[in-house]
PyMOL Python script that loads the backbone (N, CA, C, O; Angstrom):
from pymol import cmd

cmd.read_pdbstr("""\
ATOM      1  N   MET A   1     128.377 133.482  72.552  1.00  0.00           N
ATOM      2  CA  MET A   1     128.962 132.162  72.472  1.00  0.00           C
ATOM      3  C   MET A   1     129.029 131.741  71.009  1.00  0.00           C
ATOM      4  O   MET A   1     128.009 131.725  70.320  1.00  0.00           O
ATOM      5  N   ALA A   2     130.206 131.406  70.538  1.00  0.00           N
ATOM      6  CA  ALA A   2     130.385 130.997  69.145  1.00  0.00           C
ATOM      7  C   ALA A   2     129.897 129.564  68.957  1.00  0.00           C
ATOM      8  O   ALA A   2     130.104 128.703  69.811  1.00  0.00           O
ATOM      9  N   GLN A   3     129.248 129.330  67.828  1.00  0.00           N
ATOM     10  CA  GLN A   3     128.758 127.992  67.532  1.00  0.00           C
ATOM     11  C   GLN A   3     129.806 127.216  66.752  1.00  0.00           C
ATOM     12  O   GLN A   3     130.481 127.759  65.878  1.00  0.00           O
ATOM     13  N   ASN A   4     129.927 125.950  67.079  1.00  0.00           N
ATOM     14  CA  ASN A   4     130.844 125.067  66.382  1.00  0.00           C
ATOM     15  C   ASN A   4     130.199 124.646  65.068  1.00  0.00           C
ATOM     16  O   ASN A   4     129.099 124.096  65.086  1.00  0.00           O
ATOM     17  N   PRO A   5     130.844 124.886  63.932  1.00  0.00           N
ATOM     18  CA  PRO A   5     130.239 124.538  62.640  1.00  0.00           C
ATOM     19  C   PRO A   5     130.109 123.031  62.422  1.00  0.00           C
ATOM     20  O   PRO A   5     129.430 122.598  61.491  1.00  0.00           O
ATOM     21  N   ASN A   6     130.756 122.230  63.273  1.00  0.00           N
ATOM     22  CA  ASN A   6     130.672 120.775  63.138  1.00  0.00           C
ATOM     23  C   ASN A   6     129.426 120.192  63.797  1.00  0.00           C
ATOM     24  O   ASN A   6     129.142 119.007  63.625  1.00  0.00           O
ATOM     25  N   PHE A   7     128.688 120.989  64.539  1.00  0.00           N
ATOM     26  CA  PHE A   7     127.497 120.522  65.236  1.00  0.00           C
ATOM     27  C   PHE A   7     126.256 121.139  64.620  1.00  0.00           C
ATOM     28  O   PHE A   7     126.258 122.306  64.228  1.00  0.00           O
ATOM     29  N   LYS A   8     125.204 120.353  64.538  1.00  0.00           N
ATOM     30  CA  LYS A   8     123.921 120.832  64.021  1.00  0.00           C
ATOM     31  C   LYS A   8     122.836 120.478  65.030  1.00  0.00           C
ATOM     32  O   LYS A   8     122.873 119.393  65.610  1.00  0.00           O
ATOM     33  N   PRO A   9     121.874 121.364  65.252  1.00  0.00           N
ATOM     34  CA  PRO A   9     120.785 121.044  66.179  1.00  0.00           C
ATOM     35  C   PRO A   9     119.870 119.976  65.585  1.00  0.00           C
ATOM     36  O   PRO A   9     119.670 119.909  64.373  1.00  0.00           O
ATOM     37  N   VAL A  10     119.327 119.155  66.459  1.00  0.00           N
ATOM     38  CA  VAL A  10     118.384 118.114  66.053  1.00  0.00           C
ATOM     39  C   VAL A  10     117.158 118.244  66.942  1.00  0.00           C
ATOM     40  O   VAL A  10     117.273 118.343  68.164  1.00  0.00           O
ATOM     41  N   LEU A  11     115.990 118.242  66.324  1.00  0.00           N
ATOM     42  CA  LEU A  11     114.753 118.342  67.086  1.00  0.00           C
ATOM     43  C   LEU A  11     114.243 116.954  67.423  1.00  0.00           C
ATOM     44  O   LEU A  11     114.194 116.071  66.568  1.00  0.00           O
ATOM     45  N   LEU A  12     113.861 116.771  68.686  1.00  0.00           N
ATOM     46  CA  LEU A  12     113.301 115.506  69.140  1.00  0.00           C
ATOM     47  C   LEU A  12     111.869 115.726  69.596  1.00  0.00           C
ATOM     48  O   LEU A  12     111.501 116.814  70.038  1.00  0.00           O
ATOM     49  N   THR A  13     111.072 114.680  69.483  1.00  0.00           N
ATOM     50  CA  THR A  13     109.699 114.772  69.975  1.00  0.00           C
ATOM     51  C   THR A  13     109.722 114.722  71.501  1.00  0.00           C
ATOM     52  O   THR A  13     110.732 114.373  72.112  1.00  0.00           O
ATOM     53  N   LYS A  14     108.608 115.071  72.090  1.00  0.00           N
ATOM     54  CA  LYS A  14     108.484 115.029  73.547  1.00  0.00           C
ATOM     55  C   LYS A  14     108.734 113.607  74.055  1.00  0.00           C
ATOM     56  O   LYS A  14     109.405 113.412  75.069  1.00  0.00           O
ATOM     57  N   GLU A  15     108.192 112.626  73.349  1.00  0.00           N
ATOM     58  CA  GLU A  15     108.358 111.230  73.753  1.00  0.00           C
ATOM     59  C   GLU A  15     109.823 110.796  73.664  1.00  0.00           C
ATOM     60  O   GLU A  15     110.312 110.065  74.525  1.00  0.00           O
ATOM     61  N   GLN A  16     110.512 111.249  72.626  1.00  0.00           N
ATOM     62  CA  GLN A  16     111.929 110.916  72.485  1.00  0.00           C
ATOM     63  C   GLN A  16     112.744 111.534  73.616  1.00  0.00           C
ATOM     64  O   GLN A  16     113.637 110.889  74.165  1.00  0.00           O
ATOM     65  N   MET A  17     112.440 112.776  73.962  1.00  0.00           N
ATOM     66  CA  MET A  17     113.159 113.430  75.059  1.00  0.00           C
ATOM     67  C   MET A  17     112.899 112.717  76.380  1.00  0.00           C
ATOM     68  O   MET A  17     113.808 112.571  77.197  1.00  0.00           O
ATOM     69  N   GLU A  18     111.663 112.273  76.591  1.00  0.00           N
ATOM     70  CA  GLU A  18     111.346 111.541  77.818  1.00  0.00           C
ATOM     71  C   GLU A  18     112.152 110.246  77.886  1.00  0.00           C
ATOM     72  O   GLU A  18     112.639 109.870  78.952  1.00  0.00           O
ATOM     73  N   SER A  19     112.290 109.571  76.759  1.00  0.00           N
ATOM     74  CA  SER A  19     113.077 108.332  76.722  1.00  0.00           C
ATOM     75  C   SER A  19     114.544 108.608  77.032  1.00  0.00           C
ATOM     76  O   SER A  19     115.175 107.862  77.781  1.00  0.00           O
ATOM     77  N   VAL A  20     115.078 109.666  76.462  1.00  0.00           N
ATOM     78  CA  VAL A  20     116.478 110.018  76.712  1.00  0.00           C
ATOM     79  C   VAL A  20     116.665 110.383  78.180  1.00  0.00           C
ATOM     80  O   VAL A  20     117.673 110.016  78.783  1.00  0.00           O
ATOM     81  N   ARG A  21     115.720 111.091  78.752  1.00  0.00           N
ATOM     82  CA  ARG A  21     115.813 111.441  80.175  1.00  0.00           C
ATOM     83  C   ARG A  21     115.756 110.189  81.056  1.00  0.00           C
ATOM     84  O   ARG A  21     116.436 110.122  82.081  1.00  0.00           O
ATOM     85  N   ARG A  22     114.951 109.199  80.664  1.00  0.00           N
ATOM     86  CA  ARG A  22     114.905 107.943  81.426  1.00  0.00           C
ATOM     87  C   ARG A  22     116.258 107.233  81.367  1.00  0.00           C
ATOM     88  O   ARG A  22     116.723 106.678  82.363  1.00  0.00           O
ATOM     89  N   ILE A  23     116.877 107.257  80.198  1.00  0.00           N
ATOM     90  CA  ILE A  23     118.217 106.673  80.075  1.00  0.00           C
ATOM     91  C   ILE A  23     119.182 107.412  80.997  1.00  0.00           C
ATOM     92  O   ILE A  23     119.975 106.789  81.702  1.00  0.00           O
ATOM     93  N   GLN A  24     119.112 108.736  80.987  1.00  0.00           N
ATOM     94  CA  GLN A  24     119.980 109.549  81.837  1.00  0.00           C
ATOM     95  C   GLN A  24     119.725 109.238  83.315  1.00  0.00           C
ATOM     96  O   GLN A  24     120.668 109.118  84.097  1.00  0.00           O
ATOM     97  N   ASP A  25     118.467 109.110  83.691  1.00  0.00           N
ATOM     98  CA  ASP A  25     118.124 108.783  85.078  1.00  0.00           C
ATOM     99  C   ASP A  25     118.674 107.413  85.468  1.00  0.00           C
ATOM    100  O   ASP A  25     119.094 107.209  86.607  1.00  0.00           O
ATOM    101  N   GLY A  26     118.668 106.463  84.507  1.00  0.00           N
ATOM    102  CA  GLY A  26     119.236 105.143  84.771  1.00  0.00           C
ATOM    103  C   GLY A  26     120.726 105.223  85.058  1.00  0.00           C
ATOM    104  O   GLY A  26     121.216 104.585  85.990  1.00  0.00           O
ATOM    105  N   TYR A  27     121.447 106.000  84.266  1.00  0.00           N
ATOM    106  CA  TYR A  27     122.872 106.203  84.522  1.00  0.00           C
ATOM    107  C   TYR A  27     123.075 106.845  85.890  1.00  0.00           C
ATOM    108  O   TYR A  27     123.959 106.437  86.644  1.00  0.00           O
ATOM    109  N   ARG A  28     122.270 107.832  86.208  1.00  0.00           N
ATOM    110  CA  ARG A  28     122.405 108.543  87.482  1.00  0.00           C
ATOM    111  C   ARG A  28     122.143 107.597  88.656  1.00  0.00           C
ATOM    112  O   ARG A  28     122.835 107.657  89.672  1.00  0.00           O
ATOM    113  N   ALA A  29     121.144 106.723  88.513  1.00  0.00           N
ATOM    114  CA  ALA A  29     120.805 105.786  89.585  1.00  0.00           C
ATOM    115  C   ALA A  29     121.934 104.784  89.826  1.00  0.00           C
ATOM    116  O   ALA A  29     122.142 104.348  90.958  1.00  0.00           O
ATOM    117  N   GLU A  30     122.665 104.418  88.770  1.00  0.00           N
ATOM    118  CA  GLU A  30     123.764 103.461  88.892  1.00  0.00           C
ATOM    119  C   GLU A  30     125.051 104.105  89.402  1.00  0.00           C
ATOM    120  O   GLU A  30     125.964 103.402  89.836  1.00  0.00           O
ATOM    121  N   SER A  31     125.131 105.416  89.353  1.00  0.00           N
ATOM    122  CA  SER A  31     126.356 106.114  89.718  1.00  0.00           C
ATOM    123  C   SER A  31     126.440 106.317  91.235  1.00  0.00           C
ATOM    124  O   SER A  31     125.485 106.794  91.846  1.00  0.00           O
ATOM    125  N   PRO A  32     127.569 105.960  91.842  1.00  0.00           N
ATOM    126  CA  PRO A  32     127.719 106.210  93.280  1.00  0.00           C
ATOM    127  C   PRO A  32     127.793 107.705  93.601  1.00  0.00           C
ATOM    128  O   PRO A  32     127.549 108.111  94.737  1.00  0.00           O
ATOM    129  N   LEU A  33     128.127 108.514  92.606  1.00  0.00           N
ATOM    130  CA  LEU A  33     128.216 109.962  92.808  1.00  0.00           C
ATOM    131  C   LEU A  33     126.985 110.698  92.301  1.00  0.00           C
ATOM    132  O   LEU A  33     126.932 111.928  92.329  1.00  0.00           O
ATOM    133  N   ASN A  34     125.982 109.931  91.833  1.00  0.00           N
ATOM    134  CA  ASN A  34     124.734 110.515  91.330  1.00  0.00           C
ATOM    135  C   ASN A  34     124.978 111.437  90.130  1.00  0.00           C
ATOM    136  O   ASN A  34     124.373 112.503  90.016  1.00  0.00           O
ATOM    137  N   VAL A  35     125.878 111.004  89.241  1.00  0.00           N
ATOM    138  CA  VAL A  35     126.153 111.780  88.030  1.00  0.00           C
ATOM    139  C   VAL A  35     125.743 110.965  86.809  1.00  0.00           C
ATOM    140  O   VAL A  35     125.653 109.738  86.868  1.00  0.00           O
ATOM    141  N   ALA A  36     125.499 111.655  85.713  1.00  0.00           N
ATOM    142  CA  ALA A  36     125.082 110.996  84.476  1.00  0.00           C
ATOM    143  C   ALA A  36     125.617 111.783  83.289  1.00  0.00           C
ATOM    144  O   ALA A  36     125.922 112.970  83.409  1.00  0.00           O
ATOM    145  N   PRO A  37     125.732 111.115  82.134  1.00  0.00           N
ATOM    146  CA  PRO A  37     126.144 111.835  80.926  1.00  0.00           C
ATOM    147  C   PRO A  37     125.110 112.905  80.567  1.00  0.00           C
ATOM    148  O   PRO A  37     123.949 112.819  80.968  1.00  0.00           O
ATOM    149  N   THR A  38     125.538 113.896  79.818  1.00  0.00           N
ATOM    150  CA  THR A  38     124.603 114.927  79.371  1.00  0.00           C
ATOM    151  C   THR A  38     123.621 114.327  78.374  1.00  0.00           C
ATOM    152  O   THR A  38     123.869 113.267  77.798  1.00  0.00           O
ATOM    153  N   LEU A  39     122.511 115.015  78.182  1.00  0.00           N
ATOM    154  CA  LEU A  39     121.530 114.572  77.193  1.00  0.00           C
ATOM    155  C   LEU A  39     122.175 114.505  75.812  1.00  0.00           C
ATOM    156  O   LEU A  39     121.929 113.567  75.053  1.00  0.00           O
ATOM    157  N   ASN A  40     123.001 115.500  75.487  1.00  0.00           N
ATOM    158  CA  ASN A  40     123.677 115.515  74.186  1.00  0.00           C
ATOM    159  C   ASN A  40     124.576 114.298  74.013  1.00  0.00           C
ATOM    160  O   ASN A  40     124.601 113.697  72.939  1.00  0.00           O
ATOM    161  N   ALA A  41     125.308 113.931  75.047  1.00  0.00           N
ATOM    162  CA  ALA A  41     126.203 112.781  74.955  1.00  0.00           C
ATOM    163  C   ALA A  41     125.410 111.493  74.752  1.00  0.00           C
ATOM    164  O   ALA A  41     125.816 110.631  73.973  1.00  0.00           O
ATOM    165  N   ILE A  42     124.298 111.361  75.437  1.00  0.00           N
ATOM    166  CA  ILE A  42     123.465 110.165  75.291  1.00  0.00           C
ATOM    167  C   ILE A  42     122.915 110.077  73.875  1.00  0.00           C
ATOM    168  O   ILE A  42     122.966 109.017  73.250  1.00  0.00           O
ATOM    169  N   VAL A  43     122.394 111.179  73.372  1.00  0.00           N
ATOM    170  CA  VAL A  43     121.807 111.175  72.025  1.00  0.00           C
ATOM    171  C   VAL A  43     122.880 110.906  70.972  1.00  0.00           C
ATOM    172  O   VAL A  43     122.636 110.158  70.025  1.00  0.00           O
ATOM    173  N   ARG A  44     124.056 111.502  71.121  1.00  0.00           N
ATOM    174  CA  ARG A  44     125.140 111.234  70.168  1.00  0.00           C
ATOM    175  C   ARG A  44     125.488 109.751  70.152  1.00  0.00           C
ATOM    176  O   ARG A  44     125.725 109.181  69.088  1.00  0.00           O
ATOM    177  N   GLY A  45     125.520 109.124  71.326  1.00  0.00           N
ATOM    178  CA  GLY A  45     125.802 107.695  71.398  1.00  0.00           C
ATOM    179  C   GLY A  45     124.729 106.862  70.718  1.00  0.00           C
ATOM    180  O   GLY A  45     125.037 105.895  70.021  1.00  0.00           O
ATOM    181  N   LEU A  46     123.467 107.236  70.918  1.00  0.00           N
ATOM    182  CA  LEU A  46     122.368 106.508  70.280  1.00  0.00           C
ATOM    183  C   LEU A  46     122.424 106.644  68.761  1.00  0.00           C
ATOM    184  O   LEU A  46     122.202 105.673  68.038  1.00  0.00           O
ATOM    185  N   VAL A  47     122.719 107.837  68.287  1.00  0.00           N
ATOM    186  CA  VAL A  47     122.814 108.058  66.840  1.00  0.00           C
ATOM    187  C   VAL A  47     123.988 107.263  66.268  1.00  0.00           C
ATOM    188  O   VAL A  47     123.867 106.667  65.198  1.00  0.00           O
ATOM    189  N   ASP A  48     125.117 107.251  66.970  1.00  0.00           N
ATOM    190  CA  ASP A  48     126.273 106.471  66.507  1.00  0.00           C
ATOM    191  C   ASP A  48     125.915 104.995  66.367  1.00  0.00           C
ATOM    192  O   ASP A  48     126.252 104.367  65.363  1.00  0.00           O
ATOM    193  N   LYS A  49     125.231 104.435  67.373  1.00  0.00           N
ATOM    194  CA  LYS A  49     124.833 103.020  67.316  1.00  0.00           C
ATOM    195  C   LYS A  49     123.881 102.762  66.157  1.00  0.00           C
ATOM    196  O   LYS A  49     124.022 101.768  65.445  1.00  0.00           O
ATOM    197  N   ALA A  50     122.920 103.647  65.966  1.00  0.00           N
ATOM    198  CA  ALA A  50     121.958 103.476  64.875  1.00  0.00           C
ATOM    199  C   ALA A  50     122.660 103.535  63.521  1.00  0.00           C
ATOM    200  O   ALA A  50     122.350 102.744  62.630  1.00  0.00           O
ATOM    201  N   LEU A  51     123.593 104.454  63.360  1.00  0.00           N
ATOM    202  CA  LEU A  51     124.314 104.575  62.090  1.00  0.00           C
ATOM    203  C   LEU A  51     125.190 103.354  61.824  1.00  0.00           C
ATOM    204  O   LEU A  51     125.316 102.923  60.678  1.00  0.00           O
ATOM    205  N   GLN A  52     125.791 102.799  62.859  1.00  0.00           N
ATOM    206  CA  GLN A  52     126.596 101.591  62.685  1.00  0.00           C
ATOM    207  C   GLN A  52     125.730 100.434  62.205  1.00  0.00           C
ATOM    208  O   GLN A  52     126.156  99.657  61.351  1.00  0.00           O
ATOM    209  N   GLN A  53     124.524 100.312  62.744  1.00  0.00           N
ATOM    210  CA  GLN A  53     123.620  99.237  62.332  1.00  0.00           C
ATOM    211  C   GLN A  53     123.203  99.412  60.876  1.00  0.00           C
ATOM    212  O   GLN A  53     123.110  98.433  60.136  1.00  0.00           O
ATOM    213  N   VAL A  54     122.955 100.641  60.465  1.00  0.00           N
ATOM    214  CA  VAL A  54     122.541 100.906  59.087  1.00  0.00           C
ATOM    215  C   VAL A  54     123.695 100.623  58.129  1.00  0.00           C
ATOM    216  O   VAL A  54     123.484 100.059  57.055  1.00  0.00           O
ATOM    217  N   GLU A  55     124.902 101.008  58.506  1.00  0.00           N
ATOM    218  CA  GLU A  55     126.062 100.810  57.640  1.00  0.00           C
ATOM    219  C   GLU A  55     126.390  99.334  57.474  1.00  0.00           C
ATOM    220  O   GLU A  55     126.858  98.922  56.413  1.00  0.00           O
ATOM    221  N   VAL A  56     126.155  98.542  58.498  1.00  0.00           N
ATOM    222  CA  VAL A  56     126.448  97.110  58.445  1.00  0.00           C
ATOM    223  C   VAL A  56     125.409  96.388  57.603  1.00  0.00           C
ATOM    224  O   VAL A  56     125.739  95.444  56.885  1.00  0.00           O
ATOM    225  N   ALA A  57     124.168  96.821  57.684  1.00  0.00           N
ATOM    226  CA  ALA A  57     123.072  96.131  56.988  1.00  0.00           C
ATOM    227  C   ALA A  57     123.147  96.272  55.490  1.00  0.00           C
ATOM    228  O   ALA A  57     122.294  95.746  54.777  1.00  0.00           O
TER     229      ALA A  57
END
""", "prot")
cmd.dss("prot")
cmd.show_as("cartoon", "prot")
cmd.util.cbc("prot")
cmd.orient("prot")
């Protein structure tokens, strides 16, 4: 499998992963089809929000 040069791996602590999984479980619980975004999609969204806050400040 070829790696996309635009993506870089990010290491998260166990506690951070647990928090992301809780967010994912929340999405799944709200979904009538029991589906949720991937962990990667959730983390990308969180990073985007954090970067927007830093850029504005």
